[in-house]
GUFISE-299788 format. One record per residue: residue number from 0; x, y, z negated of N, C-alpha, C, O in turn. Coordinates in steps of 0.1 Angstrom, whole numbers. Example, Ala and Ser with C-alpha at 12.3 -4.5 7.8 and 13.67 -1.06 7.14 Angstrom:
# residues 2
site resi:0; nx:132; ny:-57; nz:-78; cax:123; cay:-45; caz:-78; cx:132; cy:-33; cz:-78; ox:142; oy:-33; oz:-85;
site resi:1; nx:128; ny:-22; nz:-71; cax:137; cay:-11; caz:-71; cx:129; cy:0; cz:-79; ox:134; oy:11; oz:-80;
# end
This chain:
# residues 126
site resi:0; nx:-1; ny:80; nz:-323; cax:-7; cay:79; caz:-309; cx:-6; cy:65; cz:-304; ox:5; oy:59; oz:-304;
site resi:1; nx:-17; ny:60; nz:-298; cax:-17; cay:47; caz:-293; cx:-10; cy:47; cz:-279; ox:-12; oy:55; oz:-271;
site resi:2; nx:-2; ny:36; nz:-277; cax:5; cay:35; caz:-264; cx:-5; cy:31; cz:-253; ox:-14; oy:23; oz:-255;
site resi:3; nx:-3; ny:38; nz:-241; cax:-13; cay:35; caz:-230; cx:-10; cy:21; cz:-224; ox:1; oy:17; oz:-222;
site resi:4; nx:-21; ny:14; nz:-222; cax:-20; cay:1; caz:-216; cx:-20; cy:2; cz:-201; ox:-30; oy:8; oz:-195;
site resi:5; nx:-11; ny:-4; nz:-194; cax:-10; cay:-4; caz:-179; cx:-13; cy:-17; cz:-173; ox:-13; oy:-19; oz:-161;
site resi:6; nx:-17; ny:-27; nz:-181; cax:-21; cay:-40; caz:-176; cx:-36; cy:-40; cz:-173; ox:-43; oy:-31; oz:-177;
site resi:7; nx:-40; ny:-50; nz:-165; cax:-54; cay:-51; caz:-161; cx:-60; cy:-64; cz:-168; ox:-53; oy:-74; oz:-169;
site resi:8; nx:-72; ny:-63; nz:-172; cax:-79; cay:-74; caz:-178; cx:-92; cy:-76; cz:-169; ox:-100; oy:-67; oz:-167;
site resi:9; nx:-93; ny:-88; nz:-163; cax:-104; cay:-91; caz:-154; cx:-107; cy:-106; cz:-154; ox:-97; oy:-114; oz:-153;
site resi:10; nx:-119; ny:-109; nz:-156; cax:-123; cay:-123; caz:-156; cx:-115; cy:-132; cz:-166; ox:-112; oy:-143; oz:-163;
site resi:11; nx:-113; ny:-126; nz:-177; cax:-106; cay:-133; caz:-188; cx:-91; cy:-134; cz:-186; ox:-84; oy:-141; oz:-194;
site resi:12; nx:-85; ny:-127; nz:-176; cax:-71; cay:-128; caz:-173; cx:-65; cy:-114; cz:-176; ox:-70; oy:-104; oz:-172;
site resi:13; nx:-53; ny:-114; nz:-182; cax:-45; cay:-101; caz:-183; cx:-33; cy:-103; cz:-174; ox:-26; oy:-112; oz:-175;
site resi:14; nx:-31; ny:-92; nz:-166; cax:-20; cay:-93; caz:-156; cx:-14; cy:-79; cz:-154; ox:-21; oy:-69; oz:-157;
site resi:15; nx:-2; ny:-79; nz:-149; cax:6; cay:-66; caz:-148; cx:0; cy:-57; cz:-137; ox:-1; oy:-45; oz:-138;
site resi:16; nx:-4; ny:-63; nz:-126; cax:-10; cay:-55; caz:-115; cx:-15; cy:-64; cz:-103; ox:-14; oy:-76; oz:-103;
site resi:17; nx:-21; ny:-57; nz:-94; cax:-27; cay:-63; caz:-82; cx:-18; cy:-59; cz:-70; ox:-14; oy:-48; oz:-69;
site resi:18; nx:-14; ny:-69; nz:-62; cax:-6; cay:-67; caz:-51; cx:-14; cy:-72; cz:-38; ox:-18; oy:-83; oz:-37;
site resi:19; nx:-17; ny:-62; nz:-30; cax:-24; cay:-65; caz:-17; cx:-14; cy:-65; cz:-6; ox:-8; oy:-55; oz:-3;
site resi:20; nx:-14; ny:-76; nz:1; cax:-5; cay:-77; caz:13; cx:-14; cy:-75; cz:25; ox:-24; oy:-82; oz:27;
site resi:21; nx:-10; ny:-66; nz:34; cax:-18; cay:-63; caz:45; cx:-10; cy:-65; cz:58; ox:1; oy:-61; oz:59;
site resi:22; nx:-16; ny:-72; nz:68; cax:-11; cay:-74; caz:81; cx:-20; cy:-67; cz:91; ox:-32; oy:-70; oz:92;
site resi:23; nx:-14; ny:-58; nz:99; cax:-21; cay:-52; caz:110; cx:-15; cy:-56; cz:123; ox:-3; oy:-54; oz:125;
site resi:24; nx:-23; ny:-61; nz:133; cax:-19; cay:-64; caz:146; cx:-26; cy:-55; cz:156; ox:-37; oy:-50; oz:154;
site resi:25; nx:-19; ny:-52; nz:167; cax:-24; cay:-44; caz:178; cx:-29; cy:-31; cz:173; ox:-41; oy:-27; oz:174;
site resi:26; nx:-20; ny:-24; nz:166; cax:-23; cay:-11; caz:160; cx:-14; cy:1; cz:166; ox:-5; oy:-1; oz:174;
site resi:27; nx:-18; ny:13; nz:161; cax:-11; cay:25; caz:166; cx:-3; cy:31; cz:155; ox:-2; oy:26; oz:144;
site resi:28; nx:3; ny:43; nz:158; cax:11; cay:51; caz:149; cx:24; cy:44; cz:144; ox:29; oy:48; oz:133;
site resi:29; nx:28; ny:34; nz:151; cax:39; cay:26; caz:146; cx:53; cy:33; cz:146; ox:62; oy:28; oz:140;
site resi:30; nx:54; ny:44; nz:154; cax:67; cay:50; caz:155; cx:67; cy:65; cz:150; ox:77; oy:71; oz:150;
site resi:31; nx:55; ny:70; nz:146; cax:54; cay:83; caz:141; cx:56; cy:85; cz:126; ox:47; oy:81; oz:118;
site resi:32; nx:67; ny:90; nz:122; cax:70; cay:92; caz:108; cx:60; cy:101; cz:102; ox:55; oy:100; oz:90;
site resi:33; nx:56; ny:112; nz:109; cax:46; cay:122; caz:104; cx:33; cy:115; cz:102; ox:27; oy:117; oz:91;
site resi:34; nx:28; ny:107; nz:111; cax:15; cay:101; caz:110; cx:15; cy:90; cz:99; ox:5; oy:88; oz:92;
site resi:35; nx:26; ny:83; nz:98; cax:27; cay:73; caz:87; cx:28; cy:79; cz:74; ox:21; oy:74; oz:64;
site resi:36; nx:35; ny:90; nz:73; cax:35; cay:98; caz:60; cx:21; cy:102; cz:56; ox:17; oy:101; oz:45;
site resi:37; nx:13; ny:107; nz:66; cax:-1; cay:111; caz:63; cx:-9; cy:99; cz:59; ox:-18; oy:101; oz:50;
site resi:38; nx:-7; ny:88; nz:65; cax:-15; cay:76; caz:62; cx:-12; cy:72; cz:47; ox:-21; oy:68; oz:40;
site resi:39; nx:1; ny:72; nz:43; cax:5; cay:68; caz:30; cx:-1; cy:78; cz:20; ox:-7; oy:74; oz:9;
site resi:40; nx:0; ny:91; nz:23; cax:-6; cay:101; caz:14; cx:-21; cy:99; cz:12; ox:-27; oy:99; oz:1;
site resi:41; nx:-28; ny:98; nz:23; cax:-43; cay:97; caz:23; cx:-47; cy:84; cz:16; ox:-57; oy:84; oz:9;
site resi:42; nx:-40; ny:73; nz:18; cax:-44; cay:60; caz:12; cx:-41; cy:60; cz:-3; ox:-50; oy:55; oz:-11;
site resi:43; nx:-30; ny:66; nz:-7; cax:-28; cay:68; caz:-22; cx:-38; cy:76; cz:-28; ox:-43; oy:73; oz:-39;
site resi:44; nx:-42; ny:87; nz:-22; cax:-52; cay:96; caz:-27; cx:-66; cy:88; cz:-28; ox:-73; oy:90; oz:-38;
site resi:45; nx:-69; ny:81; nz:-18; cax:-82; cay:73; caz:-18; cx:-82; cy:63; cz:-30; ox:-93; oy:61; oz:-35;
site resi:46; nx:-71; ny:58; nz:-33; cax:-70; cay:48; caz:-44; cx:-70; cy:54; cz:-58; ox:-71; oy:48; oz:-68;
site resi:47; nx:-68; ny:68; nz:-58; cax:-67; cay:75; caz:-71; cx:-53; cy:74; cz:-77; ox:-52; oy:75; oz:-89;
site resi:48; nx:-43; ny:71; nz:-69; cax:-29; cay:69; caz:-74; cx:-22; cy:83; cz:-74; ox:-26; oy:92; oz:-68;
site resi:49; nx:-11; ny:83; nz:-82; cax:-3; cay:95; caz:-84; cx:10; cy:93; cz:-76; ox:18; oy:84; oz:-79;
site resi:50; nx:12; ny:101; nz:-66; cax:24; cay:100; caz:-57; cx:35; cy:107; cz:-64; ox:34; oy:119; oz:-68;
site resi:51; nx:46; ny:100; nz:-65; cax:59; cay:106; caz:-71; cx:68; cy:110; cz:-59; ox:74; oy:121; oz:-60;
site resi:52; nx:69; ny:102; nz:-49; cax:77; cay:105; caz:-37; cx:74; cy:96; cz:-25; ox:68; oy:86; oz:-27;
site resi:53; nx:77; ny:101; nz:-13; cax:76; cay:93; caz:-1; cx:89; cy:93; cz:6; ox:95; oy:104; oz:8;
site resi:54; nx:94; ny:81; nz:9; cax:107; cay:80; caz:17; cx:104; cy:71; cz:29; ox:99; oy:60; oz:28;
site resi:55; nx:108; ny:77; nz:41; cax:106; cay:69; caz:53; cx:119; cy:69; cz:61; ox:127; oy:78; oz:60;
site resi:56; nx:121; ny:59; nz:69; cax:133; cay:57; caz:77; cx:129; cy:52; cz:91; ox:121; oy:42; oz:92;
site resi:57; nx:133; ny:59; nz:101; cax:130; cay:54; caz:115; cx:143; cy:47; cz:121; ox:154; oy:53; oz:120;
site resi:58; nx:141; ny:35; nz:126; cax:152; cay:27; caz:131; cx:154; cy:31; cz:146; ox:145; oy:36; oz:153;
site resi:59; nx:165; ny:27; nz:151; cax:169; cay:30; caz:165; cx:159; cy:24; cz:175; ox:156; oy:30; oz:185;
site resi:60; nx:153; ny:13; nz:172; cax:144; cay:6; caz:181; cx:130; cy:12; cz:180; ox:121; oy:8; oz:187;
site resi:61; nx:128; ny:22; nz:171; cax:115; cay:29; caz:170; cx:106; cy:25; cz:157; ox:97; oy:32; oz:154;
site resi:62; nx:109; ny:14; nz:151; cax:102; cay:10; caz:139; cx:105; cy:19; cz:128; ox:115; oy:26; oz:127;
site resi:63; nx:95; ny:19; nz:118; cax:96; cay:27; caz:106; cx:94; cy:19; cz:94; ox:85; oy:10; oz:94;
site resi:64; nx:102; ny:21; nz:84; cax:101; cay:15; caz:71; cx:100; cy:26; cz:61; ox:106; oy:36; oz:62;
site resi:65; nx:91; ny:24; nz:51; cax:90; cay:34; caz:41; cx:82; cy:30; cz:29; ox:76; oy:19; oz:28;
site resi:66; nx:82; ny:39; nz:19; cax:75; cay:36; caz:6; cx:70; cy:49; cz:0; ox:76; oy:59; oz:1;
site resi:67; nx:58; ny:48; nz:-5; cax:52; cay:58; caz:-13; cx:54; cy:53; cz:-27; ox:47; oy:43; oz:-31;
site resi:68; nx:62; ny:59; nz:-35; cax:65; cay:56; caz:-49; cx:54; cy:62; cz:-57; ox:52; oy:74; oz:-57;
site resi:69; nx:46; ny:54; nz:-65; cax:35; cay:59; caz:-72; cx:38; cy:57; cz:-87; ox:46; oy:49; oz:-91;
site resi:70; nx:32; ny:65; nz:-95; cax:33; cay:63; caz:-110; cx:28; cy:49; cz:-113; ox:33; oy:43; oz:-123;
site resi:71; nx:19; ny:44; nz:-105; cax:12; cay:31; caz:-108; cx:19; cy:20; cz:-100; ox:15; oy:9; oz:-101;
site resi:72; nx:30; ny:23; nz:-92; cax:38; cay:13; caz:-85; cx:41; cy:18; cz:-71; ox:49; oy:28; oz:-70;
site resi:73; nx:36; ny:12; nz:-60; cax:40; cay:16; caz:-47; cx:30; cy:12; cz:-36; ox:22; oy:3; oz:-37;
site resi:74; nx:32; ny:19; nz:-24; cax:26; cay:14; caz:-11; cx:37; cy:14; cz:-2; ox:44; oy:24; oz:0;
site resi:75; nx:40; ny:3; nz:5; cax:51; cay:3; caz:15; cx:46; cy:-1; cz:29; ox:35; oy:-7; oz:30;
site resi:76; nx:54; ny:2; nz:38; cax:51; cay:0; caz:52; cx:64; cy:-4; cz:60; ox:74; oy:1; oz:58;
site resi:77; nx:62; ny:-13; nz:70; cax:73; cay:-17; caz:79; cx:66; cy:-19; cz:92; ox:57; oy:-27; oz:93;
site resi:78; nx:71; ny:-13; nz:103; cax:64; cay:-14; caz:116; cx:74; cy:-20; cz:126; ox:86; oy:-18; oz:126;
site resi:79; nx:68; ny:-27; nz:135; cax:74; cay:-33; caz:147; cx:67; cy:-29; cz:159; ox:58; oy:-36; oz:164;
site resi:80; nx:70; ny:-17; nz:165; cax:63; cay:-12; caz:177; cx:63; cy:-22; cz:189; ox:53; oy:-23; oz:196;
site resi:81; nx:74; ny:-29; nz:190; cax:75; cay:-38; caz:201; cx:65; cy:-50; cz:201; ox:62; oy:-56; oz:211;
site resi:82; nx:60; ny:-52; nz:189; cax:49; cay:-63; caz:187; cx:36; cy:-57; cz:183; ox:26; oy:-64; oz:181;
site resi:83; nx:35; ny:-44; nz:182; cax:23; cay:-37; caz:178; cx:18; cy:-42; cz:164; ox:6; oy:-44; oz:162;
site resi:84; nx:28; ny:-44; nz:155; cax:25; cay:-50; caz:142; cx:30; cy:-41; cz:131; ox:41; oy:-34; oz:132;
site resi:85; nx:22; ny:-40; nz:120; cax:26; cay:-33; caz:108; cx:24; cy:-42; cz:96; ox:13; oy:-49; oz:95;
site resi:86; nx:34; ny:-43; nz:87; cax:33; cay:-50; caz:75; cx:32; cy:-40; cz:64; ox:41; oy:-32; oz:62;
site resi:87; nx:22; ny:-40; nz:56; cax:20; cay:-30; caz:45; cx:17; cy:-38; cz:32; ox:13; oy:-49; oz:32;
site resi:88; nx:21; ny:-32; nz:21; cax:16; cay:-37; caz:8; cx:13; cy:-26; cz:-2; ox:19; oy:-15; oz:-1;
site resi:89; nx:4; ny:-29; nz:-10; cax:-1; cay:-20; caz:-21; cx:1; cy:-27; cz:-34; ox:-5; oy:-38; oz:-36;
site resi:90; nx:9; ny:-22; nz:-43; cax:10; cay:-28; caz:-56; cx:7; cy:-18; cz:-66; ox:14; oy:-7; oz:-67;
site resi:91; nx:-3; ny:-20; nz:-75; cax:-6; cay:-11; caz:-85; cx:-9; cy:-18; cz:-98; ox:-12; oy:-29; oz:-99;
site resi:92; nx:-7; ny:-10; nz:-109; cax:-10; cay:-15; caz:-122; cx:-20; cy:-4; cz:-129; ox:-21; oy:7; oz:-124;
site resi:93; nx:-26; ny:-8; nz:-139; cax:-35; cay:1; caz:-146; cx:-49; cy:-1; cz:-142; ox:-52; oy:-6; oz:-131;
site resi:94; nx:-58; ny:5; nz:-150; cax:-73; cay:3; caz:-147; cx:-78; cy:15; cz:-139; ox:-89; oy:13; oz:-134;
site resi:95; nx:-71; ny:26; nz:-138; cax:-77; cay:37; caz:-131; cx:-76; cy:37; cz:-116; ox:-84; oy:43; oz:-109;
site resi:96; nx:-65; ny:31; nz:-111; cax:-63; cay:31; caz:-97; cx:-71; cy:19; cz:-91; ox:-72; oy:8; oz:-96;
site resi:97; nx:-77; ny:22; nz:-79; cax:-85; cay:13; caz:-72; cx:-78; cy:10; cz:-58; ox:-82; oy:16; oz:-48;
site resi:98; nx:-69; ny:1; nz:-58; cax:-61; cay:-1; caz:-46; cx:-69; cy:-5; cz:-33; ox:-65; oy:-2; oz:-22;
site resi:99; nx:-80; ny:-12; nz:-35; cax:-88; cay:-17; caz:-24; cx:-94; cy:-5; cz:-16; ox:-97; oy:-6; oz:-4;
site resi:100; nx:-95; ny:6; nz:-23; cax:-101; cay:18; caz:-16; cx:-91; cy:24; cz:-6; ox:-94; oy:32; oz:2;
site resi:101; nx:-78; ny:20; nz:-7; cax:-68; cay:25; caz:3; cx:-69; cy:18; cz:16; ox:-65; oy:23; oz:26;
site resi:102; nx:-74; ny:6; nz:16; cax:-74; cay:-2; caz:28; cx:-82; cy:4; cz:40; ox:-77; oy:5; oz:51;
site resi:103; nx:-95; ny:9; nz:38; cax:-102; cay:15; caz:49; cx:-94; cy:28; cz:54; ox:-95; oy:30; oz:66;
site resi:104; nx:-87; ny:35; nz:46; cax:-80; cay:46; caz:50; cx:-68; cy:42; cz:59; ox:-65; oy:48; oz:69;
site resi:105; nx:-61; ny:32; nz:55; cax:-50; cay:27; caz:63; cx:-55; cy:22; cz:76; ox:-49; oy:24; oz:87;
site resi:106; nx:-66; ny:15; nz:76; cax:-72; cay:10; caz:89; cx:-76; cy:22; cz:98; ox:-74; oy:21; oz:110;
site resi:107; nx:-81; ny:33; nz:92; cax:-85; cay:44; caz:100; cx:-72; cy:50; cz:107; ox:-73; oy:55; oz:118;
site resi:108; nx:-61; ny:51; nz:100; cax:-49; cay:56; caz:105; cx:-42; cy:47; cz:115; ox:-38; oy:52; oz:126;
site resi:109; nx:-41; ny:34; nz:112; cax:-33; cay:25; caz:121; cx:-42; cy:19; cz:132; ox:-36; oy:14; oz:142;
site resi:110; nx:-55; ny:19; nz:130; cax:-64; cay:14; caz:140; cx:-61; cy:0; cz:145; ox:-60; oy:-3; oz:157;
site resi:111; nx:-60; ny:-10; nz:136; cax:-56; cay:-23; caz:140; cx:-68; cy:-30; cz:147; ox:-80; oy:-28; oz:143;
site resi:112; nx:-65; ny:-39; nz:156; cax:-76; cay:-47; caz:162; cx:-78; cy:-60; cz:154; ox:-89; oy:-66; oz:154;
site resi:113; nx:-68; ny:-64; nz:147; cax:-68; cay:-76; caz:138; cx:-62; cy:-73; cz:125; ox:-51; oy:-67; oz:125;
site resi:114; nx:-67; ny:-78; nz:114; cax:-62; cay:-75; caz:101; cx:-63; cy:-88; cz:93; ox:-72; oy:-96; oz:94;
site resi:115; nx:-53; ny:-90; nz:84; cax:-53; cay:-100; caz:74; cx:-49; cy:-94; cz:61; ox:-39; oy:-87; oz:60;
site resi:116; nx:-56; ny:-98; nz:50; cax:-54; cay:-93; caz:37; cx:-52; cy:-104; cz:27; ox:-58; oy:-115; oz:28;
site resi:117; nx:-43; ny:-103; nz:18; cax:-41; cay:-112; caz:7; cx:-39; cy:-105; cz:-6; ox:-32; oy:-95; oz:-7;
site resi:118; nx:-47; ny:-109; nz:-16; cax:-46; cay:-103; caz:-30; cx:-39; cy:-113; cz:-39; ox:-41; oy:-125; oz:-39;
site resi:119; nx:-29; ny:-107; nz:-46; cax:-22; cay:-115; caz:-56; cx:-22; cy:-108; cz:-69; ox:-19; oy:-96; oz:-70;
site resi:120; nx:-25; ny:-115; nz:-80; cax:-24; cay:-110; caz:-93; cx:-10; cy:-112; cz:-98; ox:-5; oy:-123; oz:-98;
site resi:121; nx:-3; ny:-101; nz:-101; cax:11; cay:-102; caz:-104; cx:13; cy:-102; cz:-119; ox:6; oy:-94; oz:-126;
site resi:122; nx:22; ny:-110; nz:-124; cax:26; cay:-109; caz:-139; cx:15; cy:-113; cz:-148; ox:11; oy:-106; oz:-157;
site resi:123; nx:9; ny:-125; nz:-146; cax:-2; cay:-130; caz:-155; cx:4; cy:-132; cz:-169; ox:14; oy:-139; oz:-171;
site resi:124; nx:-2; ny:-125; nz:-178; cax:4; cay:-124; caz:-192; cx:-3; cy:-132; cz:-202; ox:3; oy:-136; oz:-212;
site resi:125; nx:-16; ny:-136; nz:-200; cax:-23; cay:-144; caz:-209; cx:-30; cy:-155; cz:-202; ox:-37; oy:-163; oz:-208;
# end
């Protein structure tokens, strides 16, 4: 049986995964663990990822940090309600997951007025 390949080949480059760094400003649901859990579930589903677990923690000041652990890596979130800011990242490996499809879903849930995205190819192998 052939071992499954989890690396990505694109534009002549082989790399371990794609890491999308997302910044949301002036957004909502920053203190609701239930709504953030739903956002992580929906975004992972939109990307075609396999969710293994979701762990969230609410801080005394109201912010939430958490991660959706995926077979293909993770989606994480950290919120600062006092600044109306959320920092998220999506890191996936493999050819079947489409991490960019998670972004519109996250935007729908967080409703940011301003967004910044950065794509990073992680683990360039060739």
